[in-house]
N, C-alpha and C positions, 0 to 999 in steps of 0.2 A: 198693396201692390205696388210690384216692380214696374218703374218704367224703363224705358230705352233699352227692352228686351231685344229690340232690334239691329241695337247699336246705335253710334253717332257719326258725325260727319265732324271731324278736328278743321277748326278752324285759327288761323292766325291773324289776328289784328294787331298792330304796332309789337309788344313784346309779349302781349297776353294770347295764351293758346285757350282755347274754350270749343266745347261740345256741343252740336247742335242735332237734338232727338232727330232720326231717321223719321221717322212718323210724320214730321212735319217739312221735310227736305224733299223738293220738288225736283231739284236739280242747280249746278252750277254753271254760270255762263258768264262770258266775257263781258263787262259793261260798258255800253258804249256810251250815246249821250245821254245825261241826265239834265233836265231843264227845273230849274229851278220854282219853285212855288213857294206862298207865304207859308209860314207854320209857326206854333208856339212853341214847338218841339226843336232844340238845337241841333240835334242827329240827324234831323231829316235832311236830307242833300237834294231832294225833288222828286220826280218823277220819271221814268226811264220805261222802253219799252222790251221787255226781258222774257226772252222766250217768246215772243207774240202776245205777250199782255201788258200793259200799262200798270203800272204798279209804282207806290212809294219806294223810295230808295233810302234807307236807313243807314249811317254809318256807325256799323256796331262796335266800333272802339269809342266814338265820341258819347253814344249810349251808355255805355259801360261806366264811362269815364265823367258821365254828367255835364260833358262839355261840347262847344258847337265843334260842327265837321273843321277838319285840318281844310287848309285851302286849296291842295293838291287832291282831286281824286285818284281814286285806286283804279286797278283795272279788273278784278274778279265781284261777282254778285254771287250770294246765295239764293235762290228764291225759296220761300217758305210758305205754307199755309198754315194758317191757326185760324181757329174759327171759322172757319169758310171764307177766309180772307188773304189775299196772297199780298206779300210784301218783297222787297229784295234786301237782303242784309250786304251792304258793302264791307268787304273783308280784305286783307291783303292778300291772303291765301286760302285755299281749302286745302290742307295738307295730307290728310288721312282719313279713310274709312275705316271705322273698329266695330266689331261684332260683340259686343260686351256687354253685360249688366253692368248697371247703375250702382255705386256703391252710395250708403249714406254720407251726408257731410260728417267730417269729424267733429266732435265733440269739441268745444271752445276757438272751433275756425269760423270766422264770419265770412260768407260769399254769397254776398246779396245776388238775387235774381237766378240762382242755382238751386234745383231739386234733387242733385247728387253731384258725383264725382266720379271718375275715371280711371283706372291705372294706366299710364303712359312711360315711355321709357325715362321721360323728363320730371317725372312726380306724379300728382296728381291733378286733372283737368275739371273745373268745374263744368258742370254740364245745365245749361242754360234753361230756365224754366219759362219756354216761347211765349206760352198761353198767359203769364203774368207779365211780361214783358210788354206783350200785345194789348193787354188790357188797359195799361196806362195810357197808350194812344187813345183807346178808343172812348176812353174816360172822357179825356181833353178835347179831344176832337182833331187832334193833331195829324190825322192821316184822314 
């Protein structure tokens, strides 16, 4: 079964571009005050009120790199819903809405957390498997 048939939102975090499946995206919003909370996951920035919902804020770049959040907070949040749970992904920029089908990850390419790729002017963009990423937090009780 092909995923991302409705398209994806292309976001930039650091020098990396990734696609977020539109089926999970609730909106893009300015990221206001984030309140730190204890977490075993170093990519969790804290919690914030985003579009009227108090949600965990996860720095997407730190999550993908397996590092701690940078000291400076970004301005853009992407509110997503995965498995009935809302969370906010902190990104540098929400760049483009693309209505295209996912392509398989090319053989011999290692793209952790990607369920596929999409063509973009700069090459292939990994499409993140948000349910798999989300289950990582649910299992550890990080959020």
